[in-house]
N, C-alpha and C positions, 0 to 999 in steps of 0.2 A: 552164500551159503555156506557155513562149516563141512568141511568131506571130514568122514571117520572112517576111519582104515578097521577092519573088522577082521581076526585073523585067530582063525579056530584051531582045536589042540592036536592036529595032524599038520597044519601052517598053512591053509588056505586062507587066499587073502577075499576081502569082500570091502569093495569103497562106495561108501552113500553117502549120499546129502542129506544133510538133517534142517532142521528148520531151526532158528534161532528163540528159542522158550518151549521147546521139545528138550528130551531128557533122551539120554545114548541110551536109554532101554525105549522109547516112541521112536529115534529114527533104525531100531534091530528091528523091531516090530514092524514098525510100515516098511519097509525093504525088505521081509521075510530071511534075514540074518540070521541061521540055524545057530545055536545053543543060548538062547535068550528063552527060557521056557513061560520065566513072568506070570503066575498063579496070579498070585495077589489083580495084576495086572496095573499093578507100577504105583500102591499102595502104598509099599514100605511096609508090607506084613508077610512076607519071607524071605526066603535065600535063594530065588529062583530065578534074576535076572544078574547074578552075581557077576562077576567080571575080571581080568588083572588090567590096572591101568600100566602100561608102560611108564617106567622109571621116570624118563626126564619129565612129563605130561603131569605125574603123579602130583607135586608139589603146584599147578595152575590150579589145580580145584579146590573147590570150597572145600573146609574141614567137613569132618563126618559127625553128623550126630550123636547121641546117644543111645538113638533108636536101630541107624545101620549098622554100627559098633554091635548092636548086643544079639544084630539079626547074622550078622556075617559070623558070629562063632555058632551057627548052624548051616556053612555054608559049606560046599566039599571039598575041600585040598585051597583053606583062604590061605593066605600069606599076605608079605607085609608090603604087598600094593594090589592086592583086593577091595573091593569099591561093589556097591547094588549098582547100574546102571540107571534104575531109579533115582538116582538121590542126584545124579550130574547130571545138572541144567546145562543144553548145549548153547554158549555164549560163542562172537563171533572170535574171543579171543580163541578158539578150541579149536578153530580147521585149521585139519591134520594129524588131530590126537588119535595114537595108538590105540586099541581094546582087543586083549586076546579073553575068546573064553575057554572056561575047561571043559575038561571030557564029560562032566558030570555037570548038573546042576541038584539044589536039594541038598 
């Protein structure tokens, strides 16, 4: 089972187990990780599951869709390593993934 580390804006780490086939958003929600609001329920219709992917991991993810790119324009403080966690599928290759959550969503 892949493990994902979520680090909030003040540096608190939470390591969670994620099921292959879930999204990073699912792993956060099922493990009560603060900082992931996910108002749309994970259907890529808002930007409230915005996260920062550690740079070493960013290139291992599937490329962003045009919909995700468009929604990230509405995210709070987007960065080059921003992604929507609902669009990152958990695979065994992502064991050890490090995700940072922004101070604010929306």
